[in-house]
N, C-alpha and C positions, 0 to 999 in steps of 0.2 A: 504494500500500500504506500502511495506517495506521501512523503512527509510534508506537512503544511507548516511553513514558518509563520510565527505570530509576532506582531509588534503593535504598539499603539499608533505609530506613525510610519508609513512607508513613503520615502522620498524617491521619486523616479528622476534620476539625473544627478550626478555629482559635480555640477558646475558651480558657478558663483552663487546663484540663487539657492541651489540645494544645499551647498556647504554652509552658507550663512544661516539657513533655517535649522539645519542639523545641530550646529554649535549652539545656537540660541536656545533651542528646545532642551538640550541636555544640561546646558549651563544654568538655566532657570528652573528646570524640573528634572533632577537626576533620576527620578523613579520612572520617567517615561521611557519606553523601549522604542528606539529610533533605528530604522533600517534604511540605508541608502543603496539603491540598485543602480549601478552605473554600467553602461554598455561597453565602454572602452576598458582597457586593462588597468587603468588607474584613474582616480578622480582628478578634476581640474586641468584636463589637457588643453582646452581652449583658453582657459584663464591664464595659463603659462605664456600664451602668445600675445596677450592683449598689450596694447600700447607699445608695439614692437619689442615686447619682452620687458618693458619697464612698468607696466600696469598702472595706467591712470585710473586709480580706484574710484574717484568721485570728482565733483566740481562744487565749489562754494555756492554756485547758483542752482545746483540740482535739487529737485524735490527730495525731501527726506535727508538732506545733508547732515543735519544735527544728529539724527538717529543713527545714520551710518557711521559717523565719527565716534559716537558713543559706543557703538558695537565694537569697532576696531580698537578703541582705547581699552575696552574691557578684556580683550584677548592679548593686549600687549604689542600692537603694531605701531611702531613709530612712523610718522608721516612728515612730509614736507609740502608746503603749499606755495605756489608761485603767484606772482602778481596778477596773472590772468585767470586765477581761480582754479587752475589744475592742481589736483592733489595726488601725490605719488607716495608709495612706501619710501621711507628714508633711504633705503638701499637702492631704490629704483630697480628692483628685481621682482618680476612677476612670479618667478619660481619661489622666492622667499614668502610671498603671500600665500601661495598654494601650500607650501610646507607648513606654515603656521596654522592655516585653517584645518588641513587634514590632521596634523599632529594634535591640535587642540581637540578636534572631534574624536579622535581615537582615544585620547587620554580621558575624555569625558564619558566614554563607553558607547559611542555611536558604532553600530555594526555596518560594515561595508561589504557588499557583494559586487565584484567587478566582473567584466567580460560576460555580462548577462543582459539580454535585451527584453524589456517589457513589451508584450504584444497586445495585451488586453486587460482592461480593468472592469470588473463587474460589481454592481452594488447588490449585496446579498440580503439586505434588510431595508425596510422603509426607515427614513430618518426619524429619530426621536428628538427630544429637546437638545440632546448633546451631539449626536453624530450618527453616521451610518456604519454598517459593516461592509468592508470592501474585500474583494478577492482579486489579487493581482497575479496574472499569469505571465510567465517569462520563459525564455529559452536560453540555453547555453550549450557550448560545444566542448567536447573533449575527444580523446583518441578513440572512444567507442561510438562517437556520433553526436547527434543532436538530442538534447534532453529538455523536458519541460520541468518547470518549478512553479510552485504555488505559494503565495504569501497572503496573509490576511491582516487587516489593520482597521482601526477605527477612523483614521484620517489618512488621506493621501495628498501629497504635494506633487503635482506634475511640474517638474522643473527641467524638462529635457530639451529646452531650447528650440530654435527655429530650424532653418535650413542653411544658414550661412556658415561656411567653414566645415563642410562635411567630413574632412579628414580628422576632425576632432570629435566626431560622433554625432554632430547635429545634422541629421538627415530628414527631419520632418516627421519622425515617428509619432510625436505627440499629437499631431493633427488628427490622425486616424483614431487614436485612442479617445480623444476629446469628442470627436464627431459621433462615435458609437455611444457615448454617454449623453448625447443630445445637444451638443454644442454646434454652433455655426462657425464656419471657417472662412475668413476673408482671404482670398487667394494670395499666397505668399509670393513675393518677388524680391530679388536681391537689392540691397541698398548699401550706401556708403562703400561704393566700389568705383573703379575706373570706368571711363566711357570710351567706347570705340567710335570713331568718327569717319565720315566718308572721305575726308581729306587724306586718309591713309589708304584709300582704295588704290589698287594698282594702276588705274587709269586716271587718277586725279592729277590735275596740274594746278600749281606745282605739287610735287610729291612731298607730303609732310613727314616722310620717314627721316628727312634730314634733321628734324627736330628731336628725334629719339635720344633720350639720355640727358636732355637739357632741362633745367629748372629756371623759372623766372617768377618774379613777383608781379601780380596783376589784380585788377578788380574784375570779377566775372559776373555777368548777368545772364540769367536763364530766361529765354523767351519761349512762349508757346503760342503758335499761330500769330506771331508778330507782336504779342503783348508781353511786357516784362512780368516775370513771376517772382523772382527773388534775386538778390545780389550777395556775393561773398567776396571777401578779399583775402589774399594769402599767396602761398607758393604753389604755382602750377607745375606739375611734373609731366613732361612730354614722354610718352612711352613708345613702344613699337606698334601700338594699336591706336593710340589716341591720347586722351587727357586723364591725369590722375592727380592725387594730392588731396589734402583734407578739404580745401575749399570746393573741389570738384565732387568729393564724396557727399558733402552736404547738399549740393544741388540735386543729386540723384534722388533724394527723399521727396522732391517735388516733381519728379518726372513720371507721374502717373498718367495713364490715358485709358479711355474707354473704347475697347475694340468694337463693342456692339454698336457704338455710335460713329464708327468709321475713323476713330482717332488712332494714331500710331506714334512711335518714337520720333518719326520724321517731322512731326509737328513742332519739335523743339529745335532751338538754336542756342548755342553758348557763345557769347561775345566777350572777348578779352579786351579790357582797356589797359594797354601797356604803360600808359602814363596817367594814372588816376590823380596824381598830385597837381598836374598843371596841363594847360592846353598846348599841344605840340605846335599848333599853328602860331600861337602867340610866342612860343619859344623861338621859332624860326624868325619871326619878325624882330625879336630882341637881339638875335646874334648876327643878323644880316650885315651889320656895319662893323662887326668885330673880326677877330682873327679867324673865327670859325666860318665866316661868311664865304670864304673862298673854297671851302671843302665841298666836294661832290656829296650828294645825299647818301650814297652807300657808305662813304667813309664816315660821315657824321653819325649814321645809325650804329656803326660798330663801336662808337665811343659811348653809346647810350644803352645798347642792348647786348645780350649774349650773342656771340658770333653766329650760332645756328639760327637764332630768332631773327637777327638782322638779315641773314641770307634768305630766309623764308619770306620775310616782308619784302625784300627787294625783288624776289621772283614774282610776288603778287603785284607789285608796282609795275614791273616790266610787262606782266600779262595784261594789266589794266590798260596800259598805253597801247599795247599791240592790238587789243580788242577794240580800241577806239573809245574806251570809257572816258578818256580825257585827251584832248588834243595838245601835244607837247609843242606843236609848231615846228617851223623849219629850224635848221641849225643843229646844235649839239643834242645828243640823246639825253634822256633823263639821267642816265648814269654819270654823264660827264659834266652836266650843268652844275656850276657852283651854287650853293644855297642862295647866294644873293642875286642869282639870275632866275630863280624859280618864279613862275607867274602865280598870281593869287589862286587861279583854278588848280594849278599843280599842287600848291601848298595845301589847299583844302582837301584834295583827293588823298594825299599822303597822310594828312592829319586824321581824316575820317577813318582811314584804314587802321592806323595805329591805335585809335581809341575804340575801334569796333572790329577787332580781328575775329572773324566768324569761323565757327566749327559746328558741323551738323552731326548729331549723334545717330549712330545706326544700331548700337547695342550697348546695354549696360553689362559690364563684365559679370560673369556668372557666379554661382554659389561659391565656388572655390576661392574667388577673390573678394567676395563681399564680406563686409565686417558685421552687418546686421541684416535682419529680415524685416521687410515691410509686409504686413498682413499677419494672419494667425487667428487664434480664437477671438471672436468678437468681444470687445471690451464691454459692450452693453450687457453681456451675460456674466460679467465678473464684478464683484463688489470692489469698488475702487479703494476702500479703506482697509479691507482685510485680505484681498486677493482670493476670496472664496467664490466658488461657482454659485451663481444664482439659480442654477438648474439642478445641481446635485449637491446637497448639503454634505459637508465634510470633505469635499474635494476642493483643492486649491490650485490655481493656475498662475504660475509666476514667471518672471523673466521674459525672455524673448518669445516664449510660446504664445503669449498674448499679442494682439495687434497693437503694439506700441513700439515706436522707434524714435530715436532722438538724434540730434547732431553729434558730431565728434566732440571730444573734450571731456570724457568721463561720464556723460549723461546716460549712455546705454548701460554701462556697468552699474551705475547708481540705481537704475531701474531694477536690475537683477538683485542687488543687495536689499533694497527697500521692500520689494514685493516678497522676497523670501522671509525677511524679518517680520513683515506684517502677517504673513501666514502663520509663522511660529507664535507670534504674540496672541493671535486669535485662538489657536489651538491650546495654548497655555491657559488662557482665560476660561475656555470651555472645559478644561480638564481638571479644574480645581474642585 
């Protein structure tokens, strides 16, 4: 006969949200039996990679900041806070955060089962004033094949993440589990990821591959059907496929479209303002009479922009004049004209290009590259104060599994911590 594991709380997923909940539960109520079932061979795999391995644990502007800092203070994590609000472990090591959380959980008596995947959760009893009784079915492999395991608990915390970063175990398993329990799922799509653009198409002129590996500061504005959606400033990273960098990641959160109404990703355009601090046209007017006035425009641009960016812009300028978008007139080519000989029309054309360098998205980089998931369990079905399901009493849905996503800067990890802590606090309250 198959042995049935028993616990007061089963946590599905040993990531940030699940670990925070497990530690808080046992730290506040040592008599509670807490079991964490983790699909990968160890907990905290994705957490180790956050913040490029530095682990931006929260932000002073994040919801729940005080509660999060109180929790980490209670387990002995030293932190450092930067002027922009970013909070890191003092060692700036994500591995240290994982070691601390897992070590604290083990010392408190949390049980971990790793390399086991939960496939279904069933409610065995109607909820009473305190909780339901749940049966959690999971599978694991060994040299003898695939085996089933069954666990039972009064409370379940679904903390198995979304679909971003599948190599860390987040492959969307929780959506099917939640759906079988009656929840609605908002279609998940990758976010906080790089963007592939048509300027990198093999037939594109000029070929934007010349930009690959270059970084530049810019102000970015996202347009949808010609209307501005949002702006971000920061460092743009040009890749082999398109655009990347934190400012680009944040734009992808607003790149939603309705296929049924004929919308597509091609409705969007990203414009880079390479000179957000001043007008390039006015700058040209200011230097015309000085020593830079005798410089050809290509030489001037290389003093202001990264070489690859200047080269790409000059190819666009050349293409514009060849296509007749602006008449350079007789005489010297645009390359050879000194700045002080440029006509007002030429200056305006070049200035408009530099303040509105256009890139047209063709694809948001997939789940492997995305940092977070847009979509998930509908938040209208989750109590915003406790993370408890409004449909299944005693079931909690935390972290990235819910349809919540935030900008870069510690906000998404904050969501994982605070929802895990809220679930733990509510269970503790109902277990007294």
